[in-house]
FITORSE-433491 format. One record per residue (C-alpha): residue number from 0; residue in one letter; x, y, z. Coordinates in Angstrom, 2 decimals, decimal comma. Last residue first. Example, Ala and Ser with C-alpha at 12.3 -4.5 7.8 and 13.67 -1.06 7.14 Angstrom:
2
{num->1 | residuo->S | x->13,67 | y->-1,06 | z->7,14}
{num->0 | residuo->A | x->12,30 | y->-4,50 | z->7,80}
//
This chain:
106
{num->105 | residuo->R | x->14,91 | y->89,12 | z->-40,82}
{num->104 | residuo->Q | x->12,80 | y->86,69 | z->-38,79}
{num->103 | residuo->Q | x->15,80 | y->84,49 | z->-38,01}
{num->102 | residuo->E | x->17,60 | y->87,37 | z->-36,25}
{num->101 | residuo->L | x->14,57 | y->88,10 | z->-34,07}
{num->100 | residuo->L | x->14,37 | y->84,44 | z->-33,07}
{num->99 | residuo->L | x->18,10 | y->84,35 | z->-32,26}
{num->98 | residuo->D | x->17,87 | y->87,52 | z->-30,16}
{num->97 | residuo->I | x->14,91 | y->86,00 | z->-28,30}
{num->96 | residuo->I | x->16,84 | y->82,74 | z->-27,78}
{num->95 | residuo->K | x->19,86 | y->84,32 | z->-26,11}
{num->94 | residuo->S | x->19,57 | y->82,10 | z->-23,05}
{num->93 | residuo->D | x->20,17 | y->83,15 | z->-19,44}
{num->92 | residuo->G | x->16,45 | y->83,31 | z->-18,57}
{num->91 | residuo->P | x->14,30 | y->83,57 | z->-21,69}
{num->90 | residuo->D | x->11,11 | y->84,34 | z->-19,73}
{num->89 | residuo->I | x->7,67 | y->83,55 | z->-21,14}
{num->88 | residuo->I | x->8,84 | y->81,55 | z->-24,15}
{num->87 | residuo->G | x->6,05 | y->79,60 | z->-25,83}
{num->86 | residuo->I | x->7,08 | y->76,22 | z->-27,17}
{num->85 | residuo->A | x->4,92 | y->74,64 | z->-29,86}
{num->84 | residuo->S | x->4,05 | y->71,20 | z->-31,24}
{num->83 | residuo->V | x->5,71 | y->69,22 | z->-28,46}
{num->82 | residuo->K | x->5,64 | y->65,42 | z->-28,82}
{num->81 | residuo->F | x->6,54 | y->63,35 | z->-25,77}
{num->80 | residuo->P | x->9,59 | y->62,08 | z->-23,86}
{num->79 | residuo->K | x->10,75 | y->65,62 | z->-23,01}
{num->78 | residuo->G | x->14,42 | y->66,59 | z->-23,06}
{num->77 | residuo->I | x->14,18 | y->69,89 | z->-24,94}
{num->76 | residuo->V | x->15,58 | y->68,37 | z->-28,12}
{num->75 | residuo->S | x->13,39 | y->65,26 | z->-27,59}
{num->74 | residuo->G | x->10,19 | y->67,30 | z->-27,69}
{num->73 | residuo->L | x->11,27 | y->69,14 | z->-30,82}
{num->72 | residuo->E | x->12,07 | y->65,80 | z->-32,46}
{num->71 | residuo->A | x->8,60 | y->64,46 | z->-31,62}
{num->70 | residuo->S | x->7,04 | y->67,69 | z->-32,94}
{num->69 | residuo->T | x->8,82 | y->67,10 | z->-36,22}
{num->68 | residuo->G | x->11,85 | y->68,96 | z->-37,47}
{num->67 | residuo->K | x->12,97 | y->72,29 | z->-38,85}
{num->66 | residuo->F | x->11,73 | y->74,34 | z->-35,89}
{num->65 | residuo->I | x->9,76 | y->77,29 | z->-37,26}
{num->64 | residuo->A | x->10,72 | y->80,47 | z->-35,44}
{num->63 | residuo->V | x->8,40 | y->83,22 | z->-34,22}
{num->62 | residuo->P | x->9,16 | y->86,67 | z->-32,80}
{num->61 | residuo->V | x->6,31 | y->88,28 | z->-30,82}
{num->60 | residuo->N | x->5,15 | y->91,63 | z->-32,22}
{num->59 | residuo->N | x->1,65 | y->91,18 | z->-30,70}
{num->58 | residuo->L | x->-0,19 | y->91,10 | z->-34,04}
{num->57 | residuo->R | x->2,60 | y->88,96 | z->-35,50}
{num->56 | residuo->A | x->2,20 | y->86,43 | z->-32,66}
{num->55 | residuo->V | x->-1,56 | y->86,28 | z->-33,26}
{num->54 | residuo->Y | x->-0,99 | y->85,49 | z->-36,94}
{num->53 | residuo->T | x->1,87 | y->83,04 | z->-36,26}
{num->52 | residuo->L | x->-0,23 | y->81,03 | z->-33,79}
{num->51 | residuo->R | x->-3,32 | y->80,97 | z->-36,04}
{num->50 | residuo->E | x->-1,27 | y->79,99 | z->-39,09}
{num->49 | residuo->R | x->0,50 | y->77,18 | z->-37,21}
{num->48 | residuo->V | x->-2,79 | y->75,81 | z->-35,86}
{num->47 | residuo->E | x->-4,46 | y->75,90 | z->-39,27}
{num->46 | residuo->Y | x->-1,45 | y->74,28 | z->-41,00}
{num->45 | residuo->P | x->-1,12 | y->71,38 | z->-38,55}
{num->44 | residuo->T | x->2,23 | y->71,38 | z->-36,69}
{num->43 | residuo->N | x->4,74 | y->69,38 | z->-38,75}
{num->42 | residuo->D | x->7,47 | y->72,04 | z->-38,73}
{num->41 | residuo->A | x->7,41 | y->72,44 | z->-34,95}
{num->40 | residuo->I | x->6,65 | y->75,95 | z->-33,67}
{num->39 | residuo->V | x->8,95 | y->78,13 | z->-31,56}
{num->38 | residuo->L | x->7,49 | y->81,26 | z->-29,94}
{num->37 | residuo->G | x->8,98 | y->84,30 | z->-28,26}
{num->36 | residuo->K | x->8,32 | y->86,95 | z->-25,60}
{num->35 | residuo->L | x->4,96 | y->85,57 | z->-24,50}
{num->34 | residuo->E | x->2,50 | y->87,29 | z->-22,15}
{num->33 | residuo->N | x->0,38 | y->89,15 | z->-24,70}
{num->32 | residuo->R | x->-2,90 | y->87,79 | z->-23,24}
{num->31 | residuo->L | x->-3,77 | y->86,30 | z->-26,64}
{num->30 | residuo->L | x->-0,21 | y->84,98 | z->-26,89}
{num->29 | residuo->L | x->-0,61 | y->83,33 | z->-23,48}
{num->28 | residuo->Q | x->-3,71 | y->81,45 | z->-24,62}
{num->27 | residuo->L | x->-2,08 | y->80,56 | z->-27,93}
{num->26 | residuo->S | x->0,98 | y->79,11 | z->-26,19}
{num->25 | residuo->E | x->-1,21 | y->76,99 | z->-23,91}
{num->24 | residuo->K | x->-3,16 | y->75,62 | z->-26,86}
{num->23 | residuo->A | x->-0,09 | y->75,05 | z->-29,06}
{num->22 | residuo->G | x->1,88 | y->73,06 | z->-26,53}
{num->21 | residuo->L | x->4,59 | y->73,65 | z->-23,96}
{num->20 | residuo->V | x->4,90 | y->76,75 | z->-21,80}
{num->19 | residuo->V | x->8,28 | y->78,28 | z->-20,99}
{num->18 | residuo->K | x->10,25 | y->79,85 | z->-18,15}
{num->17 | residuo->G | x->13,99 | y->80,32 | z->-18,35}
{num->16 | residuo->S | x->17,17 | y->78,80 | z->-16,93}
{num->15 | residuo->K | x->17,25 | y->75,14 | z->-17,92}
{num->14 | residuo->M | x->14,57 | y->75,05 | z->-20,63}
{num->13 | residuo->V | x->15,90 | y->78,33 | z->-22,03}
{num->12 | residuo->A | x->19,37 | y->76,80 | z->-22,37}
{num->11 | residuo->K | x->18,11 | y->73,68 | z->-24,17}
{num->10 | residuo->L | x->16,13 | y->75,86 | z->-26,57}
{num->9 | residuo->E | x->19,23 | y->78,01 | z->-27,10}
{num->8 | residuo->R | x->21,32 | y->75,01 | z->-28,16}
{num->7 | residuo->E | x->18,57 | y->73,70 | z->-30,45}
{num->6 | residuo->L | x->18,17 | y->77,12 | z->-32,07}
{num->5 | residuo->A | x->21,94 | y->77,42 | z->-32,57}
{num->4 | residuo->I | x->22,05 | y->74,02 | z->-34,24}
{num->3 | residuo->A | x->19,15 | y->74,94 | z->-36,53}
{num->2 | residuo->E | x->20,74 | y->78,30 | z->-37,38}
{num->1 | residuo->P | x->24,06 | y->76,59 | z->-38,21}
{num->0 | residuo->M | x->22,25 | y->74,46 | z->-40,81}
//
């Protein structure tokens, strides 16, 4: 459970100080252009979408974390009043989210 709390804390930090894109389509577009440094996917994202995102991320050596909650919960963690299936991290800002994602992949 500490990993989930740390992920939530770092997601809040990256939303304040970093640059992100919200949604699976936007994240996939930036992954294909190799512009993302990290990716967080909600647990209830459809299987095909999750597999496509993780496959392209692996090809580009982008760390991926699965958020242990629904897309609605992921949206509320980052302060948005809507569902968010994926968060693509362009610039982590002051957060340590990339280190956390790399640690979770091990």
